[in-house]
MDTraj code that builds the backbone (N, CA, C; nanometers):
import mdtraj as md
import numpy as np

residues = "MET PRO GLU LEU ALA GLU PRO ALA ILE ALA VAL GLU GLN PHE ASP CYS PRO THR CYS GLU VAL PRO ALA GLY SER THR CYS ARG THR ARG GLY GLY LYS VAL ALA PRO LYS TYR HIS THR PRO ARG THR THR PRO ARG ALA SER CYS SER SER PRO SER SER ALA PRO SER TRP ARG".split()
xyz = np.array([
    [12.9808, 12.0884, 5.8944],
    [12.8606, 12.0227, 5.7878],
    [12.7677, 11.9154, 5.8046],
    [12.6422, 11.9239, 5.8263],
    [12.5330, 11.8385, 5.8876],
    [12.5344, 11.7061, 5.8271],
    [12.4976, 11.6428, 5.8949],
    [12.5313, 11.5134, 5.8441],
    [12.3737, 11.4909, 5.7861],
    [12.3841, 11.4451, 5.7376],
    [12.2463, 11.3562, 5.6120],
    [12.1996, 11.2759, 5.6699],
    [12.0506, 11.2742, 5.6959],
    [11.9025, 11.2734, 5.7538],
    [11.8685, 11.1208, 5.6468],
    [11.8159, 11.0465, 5.7041],
    [11.7781, 10.9727, 5.6674],
    [11.7044, 10.9613, 5.5240],
    [11.7220, 10.9151, 5.3856],
    [11.7142, 10.9244, 5.2314],
    [11.5202, 11.0009, 5.2423],
    [11.4370, 10.8636, 5.3253],
    [11.3004, 10.9143, 5.3704],
    [11.3217, 11.0381, 5.3938],
    [11.3220, 11.0343, 5.5357],
    [11.2988, 11.1649, 5.6470],
    [11.3312, 11.2783, 5.5371],
    [11.4406, 11.3530, 5.4559],
    [11.4841, 11.3967, 5.3774],
    [11.4141, 11.4165, 5.2509],
    [11.3513, 11.3506, 5.1591],
    [11.2202, 11.3506, 5.0690],
    [11.1280, 11.3648, 5.1590],
    [11.0488, 11.3623, 5.2150],
    [10.9289, 11.3521, 5.2974],
    [10.9137, 11.4772, 5.3546],
    [11.0597, 11.5795, 5.3650],
    [11.0222, 11.6790, 5.4368],
    [10.9217, 11.8101, 5.3825],
    [10.9196, 11.6998, 5.2586],
    [10.8479, 11.8488, 5.1369],
    [10.7216, 11.7593, 5.0750],
    [10.6406, 11.8656, 5.0260],
    [10.5025, 11.7571, 5.0424],
    [10.5522, 11.7837, 4.8477],
    [10.4251, 11.6544, 4.7786],
    [10.4973, 11.5846, 4.6907],
    [10.3665, 11.7096, 4.5606],
    [10.4237, 11.7581, 4.5073],
    [10.3609, 11.8882, 4.3886],
    [10.2886, 11.7802, 4.2806],
    [10.3372, 11.6354, 4.2626],
    [10.2534, 11.5486, 4.1978],
    [10.1815, 11.5042, 4.2283],
    [10.1710, 11.4622, 4.3336],
    [10.0424, 11.3381, 4.4394],
    [9.9705, 11.4130, 4.4793],
    [10.0006, 11.5613, 4.5609],
    [9.9769, 11.6853, 4.6786],
    [9.9653, 11.5799, 4.7781],
    [10.0737, 11.5010, 4.8296],
    [9.9974, 11.4573, 4.9394],
    [10.1381, 11.5135, 5.0341],
    [10.0855, 11.5670, 5.1526],
    [10.1219, 11.6422, 5.2682],
    [10.2462, 11.6262, 5.3172],
    [10.3784, 11.7134, 5.3376],
    [10.5065, 11.6384, 5.3870],
    [10.4869, 11.5754, 5.4844],
    [10.6180, 11.4654, 5.5298],
    [10.6096, 11.3249, 5.6001],
    [10.4798, 11.2257, 5.5795],
    [10.4266, 11.2207, 5.4217],
    [10.3994, 11.1518, 5.3740],
    [10.4235, 11.0417, 5.2665],
    [10.4082, 10.9607, 5.2452],
    [10.5032, 10.8800, 5.1158],
    [10.3723, 10.9264, 4.9946],
    [10.4565, 10.8888, 4.8749],
    [10.3775, 10.9431, 4.7619],
    [10.2482, 10.8717, 4.7266],
    [10.1898, 10.8593, 4.6885],
    [10.0436, 10.8503, 4.6466],
    [10.0394, 10.7454, 4.4977],
    [9.9743, 10.6898, 4.4313],
    [9.9226, 10.6449, 4.2700],
    [9.8333, 10.6989, 4.2509],
    [9.7830, 10.7664, 4.0979],
    [9.6087, 10.8474, 4.0818],
    [9.4753, 10.7261, 4.1442],
    [9.5440, 10.6089, 4.2390],
    [9.4638, 10.5122, 4.2690],
    [9.4274, 10.5412, 4.3836],
    [9.4874, 10.5746, 4.5080],
    [9.4935, 10.6336, 4.6248],
    [9.6072, 10.5082, 4.6935],
    [9.6869, 10.4897, 4.6266],
    [9.7654, 10.3398, 4.7079],
    [9.9568, 10.3693, 4.7046],
    [10.0250, 10.3811, 4.8325],
    [10.1446, 10.4035, 4.8051],
    [10.1894, 10.3614, 4.7040],
    [10.2396, 10.4637, 4.6516],
    [10.3592, 10.4213, 4.5200],
    [10.4762, 10.3431, 4.5486],
    [10.5240, 10.2800, 4.4269],
    [10.6195, 10.1868, 4.4941],
    [10.7957, 10.3227, 4.5324],
    [10.7686, 10.3929, 4.4510],
    [10.8995, 10.5550, 4.4486],
    [10.8180, 10.6375, 4.4703],
    [10.9323, 10.7175, 4.5101],
    [10.8865, 10.8584, 4.5304],
    [10.8840, 10.9180, 4.3795],
    [10.7913, 11.0494, 4.3627],
    [10.8053, 11.1249, 4.1963],
    [10.9268, 11.1514, 4.2256],
    [10.9681, 11.1554, 4.0947],
    [11.0696, 11.2025, 4.0551],
    [11.0880, 11.4326, 4.0944],
    [10.9967, 11.4873, 4.1025],
    [10.9988, 11.6285, 4.1445],
    [11.0037, 11.6745, 4.2595],
    [10.9537, 11.5747, 4.3698],
    [10.9841, 11.5753, 4.4827],
    [11.1295, 11.5412, 4.5290],
    [11.2083, 11.4347, 4.4410],
    [11.3118, 11.3784, 4.5096],
    [11.4390, 11.4730, 4.4159],
    [11.4237, 11.5581, 4.3478],
    [11.5261, 11.6612, 4.3231],
    [11.5548, 11.7574, 4.3890],
    [11.6758, 11.7687, 4.4359],
    [11.7466, 11.9049, 4.5343],
    [11.7210, 12.0049, 4.5483],
    [11.6504, 12.0651, 4.6604],
    [11.6191, 12.2284, 4.6406],
    [11.7564, 12.3311, 4.6541],
    [11.7610, 12.4426, 4.6449],
    [11.8595, 12.5157, 4.6716],
    [11.8040, 12.6005, 4.8552],
    [11.8833, 12.5873, 4.9095],
    [11.8430, 12.6300, 5.0488],
    [11.9496, 12.7344, 5.0549],
    [11.9156, 12.8516, 5.1090],
    [12.0220, 12.9702, 5.1739],
    [11.9835, 13.0001, 5.3485],
    [12.0466, 12.9731, 5.4195],
    [12.0764, 13.0544, 5.5725],
    [11.9541, 13.1612, 5.5964],
    [12.0102, 13.2010, 5.4457],
    [11.9479, 13.4274, 5.5082],
    [11.9928, 13.4716, 5.3746],
    [11.9038, 13.5675, 5.3263],
    [11.9377, 13.6764, 5.2207],
    [12.0979, 13.7087, 5.1992],
    [12.0716, 13.7263, 5.2766],
    [12.2327, 13.7961, 5.3233],
    [12.3267, 13.7150, 5.3005],
    [12.3247, 13.5762, 5.3621],
    [12.4336, 13.4215, 5.2800],
    [12.4903, 13.4835, 5.1147],
    [12.3946, 13.4918, 5.0411],
    [12.4149, 13.5049, 4.9059],
    [12.5522, 13.6070, 4.8652],
    [12.6589, 13.5780, 4.7542],
    [12.6895, 13.6391, 4.7133],
    [12.6922, 13.7259, 4.6197],
    [12.7395, 13.8250, 4.6395],
    [12.7009, 14.0274, 4.5940],
    [12.7788, 13.9768, 4.4680],
    [12.7307, 13.9949, 4.3329],
    [12.7739, 13.9729, 4.2250],
    [12.7717, 14.1079, 4.1903],
    [12.7836, 14.2602, 4.2503],
    [12.7782, 14.3620, 4.2102],
    [12.8881, 14.4287, 4.2697],
])
top = md.Topology()
chain = top.add_chain()
for i, resn in enumerate(residues, 1):
    res = top.add_residue(resn, chain, resSeq=i)
    for name in ("N", "CA", "C"):
        top.add_atom(name, md.element.get_by_symbol(name[0]), res)
traj = md.Trajectory(xyz[None], top)
């Protein structure tokens, strides 16, 4: 199992759907200042598959 990255790096590897900052940037408030915490949609875990063939076949 791979090691977990630093929390900020793990969160900032994705664009934020709330404030629309690009990956690698911290979340922003409506006024453009750095937000005191990350927006919830950005921090929710995402499912990842290494390849479609790694998914189980239920048929």
